[in-house]
C-alpha positions as CSV (number, residue, x, y, z in Angstrom):
1,X,-22.7,10.9,12.3
2,X,-24.7,9.1,14.9
3,X,-25.0,5.6,13.4
4,X,-26.6,4.2,16.7
5,X,-29.5,6.6,16.3
6,X,-29.8,6.0,12.6
7,X,-29.9,2.2,12.8
8,X,-32.2,2.3,16.0
9,X,-29.9,-0.2,17.6
10,X,-31.4,-1.1,21.1
11,X,-29.1,-0.8,24.1
12,X,-29.2,-4.0,26.1
13,X,-28.9,-4.3,29.9
14,X,-30.3,-2.3,32.8
15,X,-27.6,0.4,32.8
16,X,-28.9,3.2,30.6
17,X,-26.1,5.6,31.5
18,X,-23.5,6.3,28.8
19,X,-20.3,4.2,29.0
20,X,-17.2,6.0,30.4
21,X,-15.3,5.1,27.2
22,X,-16.5,5.1,23.7
23,X,-16.4,2.0,21.5
24,X,-13.4,1.9,19.1
25,X,-13.7,3.6,15.8
26,X,-13.8,1.1,12.9
27,X,-12.7,2.4,9.5
28,X,-14.2,0.6,6.5
29,X,-12.2,1.2,3.3
30,X,-13.7,0.4,-0.1
31,X,-11.5,0.3,-3.2
32,X,-13.5,0.7,-6.3
33,X,-12.7,0.2,-10.0
34,X,-15.6,0.0,-12.4
35,X,-17.8,-1.7,-9.9
36,X,-20.4,1.0,-10.0
37,X,-23.2,-1.6,-10.4
38,X,-22.2,-3.1,-7.0
39,X,-20.9,-0.1,-5.1
40,X,-24.2,1.2,-3.7
41,X,-25.0,-2.2,-2.2
42,X,-21.6,-2.4,-0.6
43,X,-21.9,1.1,0.9
44,X,-25.5,0.5,2.0
45,X,-24.3,-2.5,3.9
46,X,-21.8,-0.3,5.8
47,X,-24.4,2.3,6.8
48,X,-26.8,-0.5,7.8
49,X,-24.4,-1.8,10.5
50,X,-25.7,-2.1,14.0
51,X,-22.4,-0.9,15.4
52,X,-22.4,2.9,16.3
53,X,-18.8,4.1,15.5
54,X,-17.8,3.7,11.9
55,X,-16.2,5.8,9.3
56,X,-16.4,5.0,5.6
57,X,-13.6,5.7,3.1
58,X,-14.0,5.0,-0.6
59,X,-11.0,5.1,-2.9
60,X,-12.0,5.2,-6.6
61,X,-9.3,4.0,-8.9
62,X,-10.1,6.2,-11.9
63,X,-13.2,4.2,-12.8
64,X,-14.6,4.7,-16.3
65,X,-18.1,3.3,-15.7
66,X,-21.0,4.9,-13.9
67,X,-19.0,5.0,-10.6
68,X,-18.8,8.8,-10.5
69,X,-22.5,9.1,-10.5
70,X,-22.9,6.5,-7.8
71,X,-20.3,8.2,-5.7
72,X,-22.2,11.5,-6.0
73,X,-25.4,9.9,-4.8
74,X,-23.6,8.3,-1.9
75,X,-22.1,11.6,-0.9
76,X,-25.5,13.3,-1.0
77,X,-27.0,10.6,1.2
78,X,-24.1,10.3,3.6
79,X,-22.1,13.6,3.6
80,X,-19.6,12.2,6.2
81,X,-18.2,9.7,3.7
82,X,-14.6,10.3,2.7
83,X,-14.1,9.8,-1.0
84,X,-10.6,9.8,-2.6
85,X,-10.6,10.0,-6.4
86,X,-7.5,8.8,-8.1
87,X,-6.6,10.2,-11.6
88,X,-5.1,6.9,-12.6
89,X,-5.6,3.3,-11.7
90,X,-2.7,2.5,-9.4
91,X,-4.0,-0.9,-8.5
92,X,-5.6,-2.4,-5.4
93,X,-2.6,-2.2,-3.2
94,X,-1.8,1.5,-3.9
95,X,-5.5,2.5,-3.4
96,X,-5.7,0.4,-0.3
97,X,-2.7,2.0,1.2
98,X,-4.1,5.5,0.4
99,X,-7.3,4.6,2.1
100,X,-5.5,3.3,5.1
101,X,-3.4,6.5,5.4
102,X,-6.7,8.5,5.3
103,X,-8.3,6.4,8.0
104,X,-8.4,7.0,11.7
105,X,-9.9,3.8,13.2
106,X,-8.3,1.6,15.7
107,X,-9.8,-1.3,13.6
108,X,-9.8,-1.4,9.9
109,X,-12.0,-3.4,7.4
110,X,-11.1,-3.6,3.7
111,X,-14.4,-4.2,2.0
112,X,-14.3,-5.1,-1.7
113,X,-16.7,-3.0,-3.8
114,X,-18.5,-6.1,-5.0
115,X,-19.1,-7.7,-1.6
116,X,-21.7,-7.0,1.1
117,X,-21.5,-6.9,4.9
118,X,-24.3,-8.3,7.0
119,X,-25.7,-5.8,9.6
120,X,-24.0,-7.3,12.6
121,X,-20.6,-7.7,10.9
122,X,-18.7,-4.9,12.7
123,X,-20.5,-5.4,16.0
124,X,-19.6,-9.1,16.1
125,X,-16.0,-8.6,15.1
126,X,-15.5,-5.9,17.8
127,X,-17.3,-8.0,20.4
128,X,-14.8,-10.9,19.6
129,X,-11.7,-8.7,19.6
130,X,-12.6,-6.9,22.8
131,X,-13.4,-10.3,24.5
132,X,-10.2,-12.1,23.5
133,X,-7.6,-12.8,26.2
134,X,-5.0,-12.9,23.4
135,X,-4.7,-9.6,21.5
136,X,-4.3,-11.0,18.0
137,X,-3.7,-9.0,14.8
138,X,-7.1,-9.6,13.2
139,X,-10.3,-11.7,13.1
140,X,-11.7,-13.5,10.1
141,X,-15.4,-14.5,9.8
142,X,-17.0,-17.0,7.4
143,X,-18.7,-15.8,4.3
144,X,-21.7,-16.9,2.1
145,X,-20.9,-17.0,-1.6
146,X,-23.4,-15.7,-4.1
147,X,-23.9,-15.9,-7.9
148,X,-26.6,-14.1,-9.9
149,X,-28.1,-12.7,-6.7
150,X,-28.5,-16.2,-5.3
151,X,-26.7,-17.7,-2.3
152,X,-24.9,-20.8,-3.7
153,X,-22.4,-21.8,-1.1
154,X,-22.7,-21.3,2.7
155,X,-19.1,-21.2,3.8
156,X,-15.4,-20.7,2.9
157,X,-13.8,-24.1,2.6
158,X,-10.4,-23.5,4.3
159,X,-12.0,-21.7,7.3
160,X,-14.6,-24.5,7.7
161,X,-11.9,-27.2,7.5
162,X,-10.0,-25.5,10.3
163,X,-13.1,-25.3,12.5
164,X,-14.1,-28.9,11.7
165,X,-10.6,-30.2,12.6
166,X,-11.1,-28.9,16.2
167,X,-7.9,-26.8,16.0
168,X,-7.8,-23.5,17.6
169,X,-10.1,-24.3,20.5
170,X,-8.5,-22.9,23.6
171,X,-10.0,-22.9,27.1
172,X,-10.8,-19.4,28.4
173,X,-9.9,-17.8,25.0
174,X,-13.0,-15.6,25.4
175,X,-13.9,-13.4,28.4
176,X,-17.1,-11.8,27.2
177,X,-16.8,-8.0,27.2
178,X,-20.6,-7.7,27.8
179,X,-20.2,-9.6,31.1
180,X,-16.7,-8.4,32.2
181,X,-17.3,-4.7,31.4
182,X,-21.0,-4.1,30.6
183,X,-20.4,-0.3,31.0
184,X,-18.1,-0.4,27.9
185,X,-20.3,-2.7,25.8
186,X,-23.9,-1.2,25.6
187,X,-24.8,-3.3,22.5
188,X,-26.5,-6.6,22.3
189,X,-24.3,-9.8,22.4
190,X,-24.1,-12.6,19.8
191,X,-25.6,-15.3,22.1
192,X,-24.3,-17.8,24.6
193,X,-23.1,-20.4,22.0
194,X,-20.8,-17.9,20.3
195,X,-17.9,-18.5,22.6
196,X,-17.4,-21.9,20.9
197,X,-17.4,-20.4,17.5
198,X,-14.1,-18.5,17.9
199,X,-10.9,-20.4,17.0
200,X,-7.3,-19.2,17.6
201,X,-4.7,-19.4,14.8
202,X,-1.3,-19.6,16.5
203,X,1.5,-17.3,15.3
204,X,3.9,-19.3,13.1
205,X,1.2,-21.4,11.6
206,X,1.8,-21.5,7.8
207,X,-1.6,-22.8,6.7
208,X,-4.4,-20.8,5.1
209,X,-7.6,-20.7,7.2
210,X,-9.1,-17.3,6.5
211,X,-11.9,-15.9,4.4
212,X,-11.3,-13.4,1.6
213,X,-10.4,-9.8,2.4
214,X,-13.9,-8.4,3.0
215,X,-14.6,-10.7,6.0
216,X,-11.6,-9.6,8.1
217,X,-11.2,-6.9,10.7
218,X,-7.6,-5.8,11.4
219,X,-6.0,-4.1,14.4
220,X,-4.5,-0.8,13.1
221,X,-1.3,-1.4,15.1
222,X,-0.8,-4.7,13.2
223,X,-1.5,-3.1,9.8
224,X,1.1,-0.3,10.5
225,X,3.9,-2.9,10.6
226,X,3.1,-4.0,7.0
227,X,1.7,-0.9,5.3
228,X,5.1,0.7,5.6
229,X,6.3,-1.6,2.8
230,X,7.7,0.6,0.0
231,X,7.1,-2.2,-2.5
232,X,3.4,-2.5,-1.7
233,X,2.4,-0.9,-5.0
234,X,3.9,-3.9,-6.8
235,X,2.0,-6.1,-7.7
236,X,-1.5,-4.8,-7.8
237,X,-3.9,-7.4,-6.5
238,X,-2.7,-9.4,-3.5
239,X,-3.2,-7.0,-0.6
240,X,-5.4,-9.6,1.2
241,X,-2.8,-12.4,0.9
242,X,0.0,-10.1,2.0
243,X,-1.7,-8.6,5.0
244,X,-3.5,-11.8,6.2
245,X,-0.5,-14.0,5.9
246,X,2.0,-11.5,7.3
247,X,0.0,-10.4,10.3
248,X,-1.1,-13.9,11.4
249,X,2.3,-15.4,11.0
250,X,3.7,-12.9,13.6
251,X,0.7,-12.0,15.9
252,X,-1.8,-14.7,15.4
253,X,-5.5,-14.4,14.4
254,X,-8.9,-15.8,15.1
255,X,-11.5,-17.3,12.8
256,X,-15.2,-16.9,13.6
257,X,-17.5,-19.7,12.6
258,X,-20.3,-17.5,11.6
259,X,-21.1,-16.0,8.1
260,X,-21.0,-12.2,8.5
261,X,-20.6,-11.2,4.8
262,X,-21.3,-12.3,1.3
263,X,-18.7,-12.8,-1.4
264,X,-20.2,-12.0,-4.8
265,X,-19.2,-14.2,-7.8
266,X,-19.8,-12.4,-11.0
267,X,-17.4,-13.9,-13.5
268,X,-14.7,-11.2,-13.4
269,X,-13.4,-12.1,-9.9
270,X,-9.6,-12.3,-9.8
271,X,-9.4,-15.7,-8.0
272,X,-12.8,-17.4,-7.9
273,X,-14.2,-17.8,-11.4
274,X,-17.1,-20.1,-10.3
275,X,-18.7,-21.2,-7.1
276,X,-16.3,-23.7,-5.3
277,X,-16.9,-27.4,-5.5
278,X,-15.0,-29.8,-3.2
279,X,-12.0,-31.2,-5.0
280,X,-12.5,-28.9,-8.1
281,X,-10.4,-25.8,-8.8
282,X,-12.5,-22.6,-9.0
283,X,-9.6,-20.7,-10.6
284,X,-7.3,-21.1,-13.6
285,X,-4.3,-23.2,-12.5
286,X,-1.0,-21.2,-12.5
287,X,-2.7,-17.8,-12.9
288,X,-3.2,-15.1,-10.3
289,X,-1.8,-17.1,-7.4
290,X,-2.0,-14.3,-4.9
291,X,-1.1,-16.4,-2.0
292,X,2.4,-17.2,-3.4
293,X,2.8,-13.5,-4.5
294,X,1.7,-12.4,-1.0
295,X,4.1,-14.8,0.7
296,X,7.0,-13.4,-1.3
297,X,6.0,-9.9,-0.4
298,X,5.9,-10.8,3.3
299,X,9.3,-12.5,3.2
300,X,10.8,-9.6,1.3
301,X,9.4,-7.1,3.9
302,X,10.5,-9.1,6.9
303,X,14.1,-9.4,5.6
304,X,14.3,-5.8,4.3
305,X,12.9,-4.4,7.5
306,X,14.9,-6.7,9.9
307,X,15.6,-3.8,12.3
308,X,11.9,-2.8,12.5
309,X,10.7,-6.3,13.3
310,X,13.5,-7.2,15.7
311,X,12.8,-4.0,17.6
312,X,9.0,-4.7,17.8
313,X,8.9,-8.5,18.5
314,X,9.5,-10.0,21.9
315,X,12.5,-11.9,20.8
316,X,14.3,-13.0,17.6
317,X,12.8,-16.5,17.8
318,X,9.4,-15.1,16.7
319,X,11.1,-13.5,13.7
320,X,12.9,-16.7,12.7
321,X,9.9,-18.9,13.4
322,X,7.9,-16.7,11.0
323,X,10.5,-17.1,8.2
324,X,10.5,-20.9,8.8
325,X,6.7,-21.1,8.6
326,X,6.6,-19.0,5.4
327,X,9.3,-21.3,3.9
328,X,7.4,-24.5,4.8
329,X,4.0,-23.3,3.5
330,X,2.8,-25.3,0.5
331,X,3.6,-25.0,-2.3
332,X,7.2,-24.2,-1.5
333,X,8.4,-21.0,-3.2
334,X,11.4,-21.7,-5.4
335,X,14.6,-19.8,-4.8
336,X,15.8,-17.1,-7.2
337,X,19.4,-17.7,-6.0
338,X,21.4,-20.6,-7.3
339,X,22.4,-23.1,-4.6
340,X,19.5,-22.3,-2.3
341,X,16.6,-24.7,-2.2
342,X,13.8,-22.2,-1.4
343,X,12.9,-18.5,-1.7
344,X,13.6,-17.8,2.0
345,X,17.0,-19.4,2.0
346,X,17.9,-17.5,-1.2
347,X,17.0,-14.2,0.5
348,X,19.0,-15.2,3.6
349,X,22.2,-16.1,1.8
350,X,22.0,-12.9,-0.4
351,X,22.8,-10.7,2.6
352,X,24.9,-12.9,5.0
353,X,26.9,-10.2,6.7
354,X,23.9,-7.9,7.5
355,X,21.6,-10.7,8.6
356,X,24.2,-12.5,10.7
357,X,25.0,-9.2,12.5
358,X,21.3,-8.4,13.1
359,X,20.2,-11.9,14.2
360,X,23.5,-12.9,15.8
361,X,25.8,-15.4,14.0
362,X,24.5,-18.4,16.0
363,X,20.8,-17.6,15.3
364,X,21.6,-16.9,11.6
365,X,23.3,-20.3,11.1
366,X,20.7,-22.1,13.1
367,X,18.0,-20.7,10.9
368,X,19.8,-21.9,7.8
369,X,20.2,-25.3,9.3
370,X,16.5,-25.4,10.2
371,X,15.6,-24.4,6.6
372,X,17.7,-27.4,5.4
373,X,19.8,-25.3,3.1
374,X,21.8,-27.2,0.5
375,X,24.7,-25.3,-0.9
């Protein structure tokens, strides 16, 4: 489908000839379960994108509401949409993995069925990712937060705090694709001030600075390292925390100081139960802590797939630095192994022979020392 023609996106610049290379394909994956009342708005926001090369994949998790009728209407209006219908609700992670396996894009967006993308969402993310001098694993944009169809909050706090701190500003981080290769970028640009709105998150940084899942655009190559996790179907609702934390800790990411999507608060959200207030919890303490669950999943995957990551990473220090950062992230994850102070140390001493052989005895012992293991 020719999205460029459908959205009447103007081609900027004097060169009207077609570019020698097409823009990357972006796969937008929507996982839906009983969000029929929101699903049409979410899909409309995909088809209203100003970016010309998008595929949409909807995975329905055996919904019991009016989602089936909504999906039929979407398919009639947009026959190119890929719709996967599950016969049972396998959870967000399982459905997300199935959507990913059915996708083809070099870049992937996981759009929650109750959220909405703004028209320049994909165009802006791809502009940033093609302009970066550092090929990071994903980009994360700011989000508005809405309740009862009204915009209530204009930012995501953690992302805004990272920007306000001045961290992540690197000279020459951006070399604008519209200027360096105008033949490849026939679309409009996000304006001259945009270069200062992109902040780099260094690999090995254990903080949390990103917007929720819908506001992120992932490199497929990065996702493939984490979607191979055989345990991804357990638990069901922390795909965002798992992918965001794992990919950035190894490959880095960028945050974009511009709202490009809306996060809808409707009372049944897993994490945000109310619009956030500074210093006030917007969730029930101790329940649905997806960040901690996601961190455990990343740690388990890194240690289970030691061979994979050591073969892909430049050196073993990147691997051990990631484990150290995951161990240091607050709150610390308690160990399930007696005699180990944290979750990471417990995993390391559970398989000493294998890990010492894979990492090298010196690196293995050094990592334990750095983790301040108390036996």
